[in-house]
N, C-alpha and C positions, 0 to 999 in steps of 0.2 A: 039783348041790346045790340042793335046794329052798329057797325063801325062807320065813322065819318069817311066820305070820299075826300080826297086831297087833290088840289090843283095848284098850279104855278101861276101866280098873278103878277110877278115882277122879277126882273133879272138885271144883273150888272156885271160887267166884265172888264178885266184889265189883262189883256193877253199881249204876247210878243207881236202878234200880227194885227192887233187892233185894240185901241182903248175906247170903250163905250160901245153900246149896242150897234149903232149904225155902221161904225167903222169895222167892227168885228164881223157883222153879217156880210158886208161887202167883201171882206178878205176871204172868208170861207167859201163864198160863192165863186170867186175868181181864182181861188188857189194861190193866194198870196202868202208868201213864207215870211216869218218874222225872225229868221235865223241869220246871224251875222258873225263876222270874224272880231275878235277882241285882242288888241295889241298886248293888253295887261296879261292875259293868260299866256301869250307867247313869251312875254318877258319873264314870267314866272316858270317857264319851261313845262307847261302843261302839255301832255300828250294831245289833249283835245283843246283847241284854241277857238272854238266857236260856241255860240249859245243863243238863247232867246231871252231878251229883256224888254219889257214894255216901255214905250216912250211916253213919259208923262209931261205934258205941257205945263209951263209955270202958271198959265191962266187957269188950269184946272186945279192945281194945287191951291192956289189963292182962292178959288170959288169954294173949295172943299173944306179947308182948314183956317182957323183964326191965326192971327200973327203969333200968338203964344204957342199954339199947337204946332205950327211950323218950326218953331225953335225947339220944342220938346221932342218931336218925332223925328227919328233918323233911320229906323229900321225899315228897309225897303219892303219887306214882305207885309208887315203891318200896314204901311201906307197902301199897297196894292188891295189889301183886304178891306180897308176902310172906304176906299173910293168905290170898289165894286159893291160893297154893302150898302152905301148911300145911294148909288145909282139904282140898285134894285128896289129899295125902299121907296124912293121917288117914283120909279116906274110903275109900281103898284098903286100909286095914287094915295099912299098913306101919309098922314100929316105928322109933323113933329111939334110938340109943345115944348119949347125950350125952357120954360119957366122951371126953376128949381122947386117951386111949390105945387107943380102939377101932380095929379095922381098918376102913378105908374100904370103902364099898360099891362094889367094882370093877365090878360089872355094871350099876350104876345111875347116871344122869347127869341133866343137865338142859340144855335149850336154851330160854331164857326171854327173849322179845324185848321191846324198848321203843323208844320214839322220843324223846320229850321229857319224860320223867317227873320230872326233877328241875330244870326251868327255875325253878320257884319258889325252891328252895333255893339255886340258883346266883345268882340275882338278889339275894336277901336277903343272901348272904355277901359279894358283891362291893359292894353298896350300903354296906355298913358300913365299908369300908376303901379304901385307895387304894395306889398303888404302893410307898409307904414303910411300909405297915402290913400286910403280907401275912400276918403271923402271926396276925392277928385272924380270919383265914378259919376257923380251927378245925382240929382234927385229923381230922374225919370228912368234910370236903368232898369229898375225892377219891373215897372209897368210895361216897358218895351221888350224885355226879354222873357218874362214869365209867359208860359204857353197860353194862358187865358187872356193875354193882354188884348188880343184882337177882339174877342167877344165882350170883354170888359168895356172897351172903348165903345163899341157899337150899342151895347146895352145902355150905357149912360147917354149916348147921343140921342137915342129914341125913347128912352125912358121905359125900357122893357121890364116887366114885372113877373114874367114867367121864367122858365128855365134859361139861364144865361151861362153857357159853358163852352169849352173848346175840346175837340177830340183830336187825337193824333194816332194814325194808323198807317204810317208810312205813305206810299203812293195810293193807297185806298181811302185816304182821309176825306177827300172831297165828296166822293160818292157815299161814304159812310155817313157823313154829316147830314146828307139829304135823307138818307134812310132813317136815321134817328129822329129827324124833324117829322118826317112822314108818319112814323110810328107814333109819335107823341100826339099829333093832330088827329090821327085815326082813332086813337083811344080816348079822345075827348079831353085830353089834359091841357090842350091849348087850341086857339082858333087860328093863330098866325105865327109862323116860325121862320126866322131868317137863317137859311142854310148856306154854307159856303166853305171855301178853302183858300188858303194863300200860302205862299212861300217866296222868299227872297231869292236872289241870284248872286252871281259873282264868285270870286276865287274861294271865299271862305265857306260857302255853301257847296260849291261844285268840286272842291279840292279833294274831298274823301272819295267821291265817285271816280274821279280821275285816278287816284291812287289804286282804287280797286280794278282799274282797267276795264270798266264797263262802258266808258264813253266812246263815241265815234272819234276815230283818229285819221281815217283814210280820206276824208274829204275836207280837210281844213282849208284847202284852196278853193273850194266851191261850196260855201256854207249852205246855200238854199237847196243844194242837192244831197245834203248830208243825211237828213233824217229819212230813212228808207223802210218804213214798216212792211213786213211780208215780202220783202225783196231778197232775192239770192245774194245781193251784194251788200246787205246791211252789215255794218261793223261796229255797232254799239249805239246807244241812245244819245241824242244831243240834248244837254241840259238846258232847261228853260225856267222861267219864273213868272209870277202873276197872281191874280186873284179872280175868283168867280163867286157870285152870290145869287140865290134864288129865294124869292118870297114864296113860301108854301102856306096854303090857306085851305080851311075847310070849304067844300063847295058851298055849304049853306051860307057861310059868311061872305064869300066872294059873290054870290048871286044877290045877297042883301045889299052889298055896297055897290053893285053894279059894275064890279072890276072886270078888267079884260083878262081873259083866261088863255094862256098859251098852250096848255095841255093838262093832262091828268097823269098822276102817278098812281099806277094800279098795283104796284108790288115793289118790295125791296127785301133783300136778304143778305146778311153778313155771316161769315163763319171763318174758320181756320182749319188748316189741314194738320195742325198740331206738330208741324215739323217731324212728321212720321212718314214712313214709306218713301216716296220720291221727294218729300218735302224737306227743306232745310231753311236756314235763316234767309237765304236768297232765291231758293227754288221752291215751286209749288208742289204740294201733295196733290197729284192729279185727281185723286178720288174726292178731295175737299173741294176742288175747283168745280168739278162736274156736279157735285151735290149742291153747291151754292147756286148754280145756274138752274138745275131742276127745281129747287125749292122756290126760287123766285117766280118761275113759270107757273108752278102749282098754286102759289098764293094769288098770282094774277088771274088765274082761271081761264087762260087761253090756251089754244092748241099750238104746238111748236110750228105748225105750218102757217100760222097767222102772223109770225114775227117777220116784218118786212126788211128790217135792217138791224145789224149788230154795230153799235158804236164801240169798237174794240179798245182794250187797253193798249195793245200793239205798240211797242216802244222802239222797234228797229233793233232788236237783239234776236239772239236764237230762241228767246221765250216766245217769239211770235208764232213759231211753228207749234210749240206745245199748247199755246192758247187756242189756236185754231182747231187743233186736234181735240182738245177737251170740249170745245163747243160742238164739234161734230159728234163726239160720243154722247154728250149730254142731250143733244137734240134728236139723234138717232135718225137723221134724214140722209137721203141719198146725196151724192155730189151735186147734181143739177138741181136738187130741192133745197140746198142750203141757202139761207137769207143772203142778202147783199151784206157786204161788210166794208167799213171804211175806218180810217185812223186820222184824227185831228192832229196827232203828234207829228205828222209829216210836215205841217205848217208851223207848228208852235214850239217843237221840241217837247221834252217831257217837263211839265211844269210841277212835278213832284206832288206835294199835298194839294195843290190848286188844280191838278189835271182833271180829276173827276168832276168837279164843279164846272169848270170851263167847257169840258166836253159835253156835259149835260145841257148847258145853255145852248151849244150847237145843236144838240138833238131836238130841243124844243123848237128852235128856229126852223129846222127841217120839217118837223111834223106840221107846224102851223102853215108854212108857206109852200109845202110840197116840192121839196128838192132833196137832193143828196150831194153832200159836198165831196170834192175829190180827195183821193189819197195820192200825194205827190211821190214821184221817183219810184214807182213800182213797174219799171220797164220789164224786168224779169222776176216773175213770182217764184219764191223759194220752191223747188221741186217737191219738198217734203209736204208742203201745204197744199199742193195740187193733187196729193194723194187722197186728200180728205174733201175737197171742194172743187167745183168746176171754175176755171179761170174767169168765166163771166160773172161770177159772184163778187170778184174783187172790183170795187168802184175806183176807177182811175181818174175820170174826168167828171165835170159837173153834170148832173143829170136832173132834169126837170121831171118829177114823178111824185104822184100822191102816195103818201105812206100813212099807215094807221097805227102801227106798233113798232117801237124801237126798244131793243134790249141794250142796256148799257152796263159794261163790265169794268172793274178796277181791281187790281191786284197789287200787293205790296210786300216789302221785306217783313219777315216774320211769318211768312206763309198764310197771309190774311186775303180774304176775298170778299168782294161786294158785287152785287148784281141788282140792277134797277130795271123795271119795265114801265115804259111810258106809252101813253095813248093819246091819239088826236082828240081834241075836244071842240065842238061836239063830234062824237064818233059818226 
């Protein structure tokens, strides 16, 4: 029995540098940064006082939510995910039957991931009470703070009758959700799946990372120059927040509906390095990362020379050197034969669980329209990176260029890896 081909027919995005597909596309083409300074972080004496937070207009909130929902929803990450999910569903041309008596969509589901999207809501709720006053927590605290709150809301909004769940795999979450949805459709267990990731921002989400001293601190006075993937002057990642969603659909279903197709997913693979060898809770086992890349390419059935662009995880830490090194070893190409490589995080910061989904949306935009978005602030590439690839492979500015295949990677705490291979449609 053959496996179903899987395409992307809808997208939605809530990013620090653009909310909604048109704004986001314009931002990544022009190299617009969404990173800014936050007085609250300075007041709280964070080492890193900058970050990326989407700007949600009141009109969009009113158009997306009912008055009752606006009163019940306070978790920023959940809100980002819902807005992105609804934009993707509408962008795919899929209808919503709001009647409670309507038949569920048995062939449609969602796997929508998150990590710490409701830390702010949980903190505020518990801050107002103590063990003797738990009723003051309110009746919506569970649905907003449970990890599956985002998928539960979207499942109810669209009447989804297939798998409805949430995944959590640190910074690999967004990409992993796409892979899980891809595999479900490919296996014939669903026709349509909404994949995505979301995370909130602010002190109660970012505080732990600041305490770990992994955030950028040398560029607090120039926020838009702070996220510096692959740069010799990178000093840590810039925290971000947001949501990204993609409607995945079997090619047969998409053609039957006459849906717009952004591109095709031809492979996805996840694994872990087991926190063995070079792997720890916060560092990758190089063998695991390389194995993940190789497996995805093998599933895709493409030659390594056919990969035009790598959309890297590339966070603006020392991990960038290791990441490029692992790609170089996995592909086995010479320095000048290495694919072009870029990093969206130079414009958005690291949106945590949302990162892989938002970066995948950028990938499909590049595939469809034939351009490569810039990586900001890479004036001086790290010398260790230049041992593995030629300087010309690093995309610094906007390039108008037709591309056919993009490899998207995401890695996360816990020594977990995800790799996706996207292809232009029609090829």
